[in-house]
Every structure is written in C-alpha cells, then in structure tokens.
C-alpha positions in Angstrom: 5.0 -27.4 -13.4 7.8 -26.7 -11.1 10.5 -24.4 -12.4 14.0 -24.9 -10.8 15.8 -21.5 -11.6 19.6 -21.3 -12.0 20.0 -18.0 -10.1 21.6 -18.1 -6.8 19.3 -15.8 -4.9 19.5 -13.7 -1.9 16.3 -12.7 0.2 15.4 -9.4 1.5 12.0 -8.4 3.4 10.8 -5.3 1.8 7.5 -3.8 2.5 6.4 -6.9 4.7 7.2 -9.0 1.3 10.2 -11.4 0.9 11.8 -10.4 -2.3 14.3 -12.6 -4.1 17.3 -10.8 -5.7 20.7 -11.3 -7.1 23.5 -8.8 -7.3 26.5 -9.6 -9.6 29.7 -7.7 -10.7 32.4 -5.6 -9.0 31.2 -3.4 -6.2 33.0 -0.2 -7.6 31.1 -0.4 -10.9 27.9 1.6 -11.7 24.7 -0.3 -10.7 22.3 -1.4 -13.5 18.8 -2.8 -12.2 16.8 -5.1 -14.4 12.9 -5.6 -13.8 11.2 -8.3 -15.8 7.9 -8.8 -17.4 4.7 -10.0 -16.4 4.7 -13.9 -15.6 8.5 -14.1 -16.1 11.2 -13.7 -13.4 14.7 -12.3 -13.3 16.2 -15.3 -15.3 14.6 -13.6 -18.5 17.5 -11.3 -18.6 20.0 -14.2 -18.8 21.3 -13.2 -22.3 22.1 -9.7 -21.2 24.5 -10.8 -18.2 27.9 -11.8 -20.0 28.1 -8.2 -21.6 26.3 -6.2 -18.5 28.5 -7.7 -15.8 31.7 -6.8 -17.9 30.9 -3.0 -17.4 28.3 -2.9 -14.4 27.2 -4.3 -11.2 23.9 -5.8 -12.1 20.9 -6.1 -9.6 17.9 -8.3 -10.6 15.1 -9.3 -8.5 11.7 -11.1 -8.8 8.8 -8.9 -8.8 6.5 -9.8 -5.9 4.3 -12.6 -6.7 6.9 -13.9 -9.3 9.6 -16.3 -9.1 10.9 -16.8 -5.5 9.5 -13.5 -4.3 6.5 -13.9 -1.9 2.9 -13.4 -3.4 1.1 -11.0 -0.9 -2.5 -10.0 -1.2 -4.2 -10.1 -4.8 -4.0 -6.5 -5.8 -0.8 -4.5 -6.3 -0.3 -0.8 -7.3 2.7 0.8 -9.2 3.6 2.8 -6.2 3.9 -0.2 -4.4 5.9 -2.1 -6.8 8.1 1.0 -7.4 8.6 1.2 -3.6 9.8 -2.5 -3.3 12.5 -1.3 -5.6 13.5 1.7 -3.7 13.4 -0.3 -0.4 15.6 -3.1 -2.0 18.1 -0.4 -3.1 18.3 0.9 0.5 18.7 -2.5 1.8 21.7 -3.0 -0.4 23.0 0.6 0.1 22.9 1.5 -3.4 22.5 5.1 -3.8 21.8 5.3 -7.5 21.0 3.0 -10.5 20.1 2.8 -14.0 16.6 1.1 -14.3 15.9 -1.2 -17.2 12.4 -2.2 -17.4 10.6 -4.9 -19.6 6.8 -4.7 -20.0 5.4 -4.1 -16.6 8.8 -3.7 -15.6 9.1 -0.7 -17.6 6.0 0.6 -16.1 7.4 0.2 -12.5 10.4 1.9 -14.0 8.3 5.0 -15.1 6.5 5.2 -11.6 10.1 4.8 -10.0 11.3 7.6 -12.0 8.6 9.9 -10.9 8.7 8.9 -7.4 12.4 8.4 -6.8 14.2 10.5 -9.3 17.2 11.0 -7.1 17.9 7.4 -7.4 18.4 7.2 -11.0 21.3 7.9 -13.4 19.5 6.3 -16.3 16.3 4.9 -17.4 15.7 2.2 -20.2 11.9 1.3 -21.1 11.6 -1.7 -23.2 8.3 -3.0 -24.8 6.0 -1.1 -22.5 3.3 1.6 -22.3 2.3 4.4 -20.1 -1.4 4.0 -20.0 -4.1 1.1 -19.9 -6.9 1.6 -22.3 -10.5 0.7 -21.3 -10.7 -2.1 -23.6 -7.5 -3.6 -22.5 -8.7 -3.2 -18.7 -11.7 -5.5 -19.9 -9.4 -8.0 -21.3 -7.2 -8.0 -18.2 -10.5 -8.5 -16.1 -11.2 -11.5 -18.2 -7.8 -13.0 -17.7 -8.1 -12.5 -14.0 -11.2 -14.4 -13.8 -9.7 -17.3 -16.1 -6.7 -17.6 -14.0 -8.5 -17.6 -10.8 -10.4 -20.4 -12.0 -8.1 -22.5 -14.0 -4.4 -21.4 -13.3 -1.9 -20.0 -15.9 -1.9 -23.1 -18.3 -4.8 -21.5 -20.3 -2.5 -18.2 -20.8 0.5 -20.1 -22.0 -0.3 -20.3 -25.7 -1.8 -16.9 -26.3 1.0 -15.4 -24.1 3.8 -16.9 -26.3 1.9 -15.8 -29.5 2.1 -12.3 -28.1 5.5 -12.3 -27.0 7.4 -13.8 -30.1 7.1 -13.8 -33.7 5.8 -16.9 -35.4 9.2 -17.6 -37.0 10.9 -17.7 -33.6 8.4 -19.9 -32.1 8.9 -22.2 -34.9 12.8 -22.3 -34.8 13.5 -21.9 -31.0 11.5 -24.7 -29.3 13.8 -25.2 -26.5 13.8 -21.4 -25.8 10.1 -21.5 -25.9 10.0 -24.2 -23.5 12.2 -22.3 -21.1 9.8 -19.3 -21.1 6.9 -21.6 -21.0 8.3 -22.9 -17.6 8.7 -19.2 -16.4 5.2 -18.5 -16.9 3.8 -21.6 -15.4 6.0 -21.0 -12.3 4.3 -17.6 -11.7 1.9 -17.6 -8.8 -1.7 -17.2 -9.4 -1.7 -14.4 -6.6 1.3 -12.7 -8.1 -0.1 -12.7 -11.7 -3.5 -11.4 -10.6 -1.9 -8.8 -8.3 0.0 -7.4 -11.4 -3.0 -7.5 -13.6 -4.8 -5.3 -10.9 -1.9 -2.8 -11.1 -1.9 -2.9 -15.0 -5.6 -1.9 -14.8 -4.8 1.2 -13.0 -1.9 2.3 -15.2 -2.2 6.0 -16.0 1.1 7.9 -16.2 1.3 9.6 -19.6 0.4 13.1 -18.4 3.1 12.9 -15.5 5.9 11.9 -17.7 7.1 15.4 -18.6 8.5 15.5 -15.0 11.0 12.7 -15.7 14.5 14.5 -16.7 16.7 11.5 -16.4 18.3 10.4 -19.6 16.1 7.7 -21.2 16.1 5.1 -23.8 13.0 3.6 -25.3 13.3 0.1 -27.1 10.2 -1.1 -28.6 9.9 -4.3 -30.8 9.1 -3.7 -34.5 6.6 -6.8 -34.4 5.2 -6.1 -30.8 1.3 -5.9 -31.5 0.4 -5.1 -27.9 3.0 -2.3 -27.4 3.8 -1.1 -30.8 6.4 1.6 -31.6 3.9 4.3 -31.5 3.1 3.6 -27.8 6.8 4.1 -27.0 6.8 7.4 -29.2 4.3 8.8 -27.0 6.4 8.3 -23.8 9.3 9.5 -25.8 7.5 12.6 -26.8 6.9 13.5 -23.0 10.4 12.8 -21.8 12.6 15.4 -22.7 16.0 13.8 -22.6 15.1 10.6 -24.3 16.0 8.5 -27.5 14.4 5.6 -29.0 15.5 2.5 -31.0 13.2 0.0 -32.7 14.5 -3.6 -32.2 13.9 -5.1 -35.6 12.4 -8.4 -36.1 11.3 -8.8 -32.5 8.0 -8.9 -30.7 7.6 -8.4 -27.1 10.4 -10.1 -25.5 13.0 -8.7 -27.5 15.8 -9.3 -24.8 15.3 -13.0 -25.8 14.2 -13.1 -29.2 16.9 -10.6 -30.5 19.4 -10.8 -27.5 22.4 -9.9 -29.4 20.9 -6.8 -31.0 19.1 -5.8 -27.9 22.6 -6.0 -26.2 24.2 -3.7 -28.7 21.5 -1.1 -28.1 21.4 -1.6 -24.3 25.2 -1.3 -23.8 25.6 1.6 -26.1 23.1 3.6 -24.2 24.1 2.5 -20.7 27.9 3.3 -21.5 27.1 6.8 -22.7 24.6 7.5 -19.6 27.2 6.1 -17.3 29.8 8.4 -18.5 27.7 11.5 -17.8 26.2 10.3 -14.4 
C-alpha cells in the first residue's frame, strides 16, 4: 500500500541521508521538535499541530527509513539518530528546541539530551523506555527476521493491538485505517534499522546527567511501556515530572489527543517561560 501524506515536506541531506521535515509557525516563537514512533512518520503528530503552532514554531521530521526520509543501511544506532536531529537543527539555524519524543522518538530524545544538552530548553518523553531487556531483544530479532522475509504486513495487527486499547480499535475504524497506512508505508530497511537500534538501548544509568526540565507521559493502558517504565526514568532525571495519560495505550497522542494536548501544552508553556 502506498501512503500519500498530507505534509508539504522540505528535504535536507543530513549525515549522508536525505531527511524529510516540515517547519511551521512564526520564526520568532520558541521551537518544539516532534519525533515519532517506530513504523509511523511525522503525520502522527497531526492532532497536536493546531494548538502547538499557536504558541510555538513546530519542527516535525521523518526518522531515517520512515516516511519520505531515505533508508540507509540496515542497522542504526541511537547516537546516529540523535546526530540526525542535531544536524537538522544546525541546517535550519535553530539554536535550541524542546524535544518531544514518542516511543523510539523518546529514546532518540534521551540520547539527544545526553549528547547535545546545550541545544535543549525542554524534554518530553512519551510512551518510552530507557533500556531494552534481553527477552525484548529476542522478540525484536524475531520481528526482524519476519519483516525481512515478508514485509510489514504481518506486523500490522499485533502492532495495532499494542498501540491502542480494544475499545478505541472498535470505535475508531477510520483512524485505525490511517495508522495502518502509516505502518505499511514504512520501508523494510528503515524498520529493521530502527529495530537494531532498539536492541542496543541502554541509557538508564546515564540519565542522571540530564538536567533539562523534563516531562514523562506514559499511557495508563500501555502494556509495552507501562507507567513504571517512565517512573524509572523520572527517578533518574532530577528536574522531571510525570503525568499519566488515562484510557490510552501506546499512541496516546492519537487515542487521547485532547487530553494529551492539555498535558503537553501546559508543560511546554511553563518550560518556555523559564528557558
């Protein structure tokens, strides 16, 4: 299935990779950067834009191998994915940003905060973790083998069941169809490359170095990244707070968009006032 996106993208060659991005909002406003989940693309943040662009300049981008960003190689690392963001900010002459990351985007955000703290005025980690357990590494290996052989179609149903509550899947069929298209539009190389990065995730013991103001937003019904996973991160980042998104699984920015937006805007407004 070919997905036709609604974003008007620009492109920058970053670390020998063509990265697709869009930058919206007035140039004098503080910048907020949005990094999406595995097997989605920048459009996943569409529900956040009406409120965010009233107050901030909003930078969205497709992680390499996702959306319209080029798939390069079949094994990525978090330092590389964070470096992509840093180089994109430099390309756009953006000195500092708040980094909002969802799932793997939140892992990239943690790596970015460790490697480029001077470029941040805020950090928001949504439905994410800081280390990959050995049993999950094995599950990822199985996914890599299956996707290599069969493409992403076989991942569709189990992914949707992890990402959304049963009730939402039943009541929001058009939204589920849209997210399904996002998943199926992801390149095999990009999916596998990010799975390889996920297998190496081990940031927990470094997180005490992060001093930037941080918000964690776990979904109350997220089985893969439960509230306790975010609590572990919060305990290590000194200047941090946590808000549980009720009645949401993994993609809370879609499933509970209005509640998510209220949490996000409240935090970003306070952090921007102090930057």
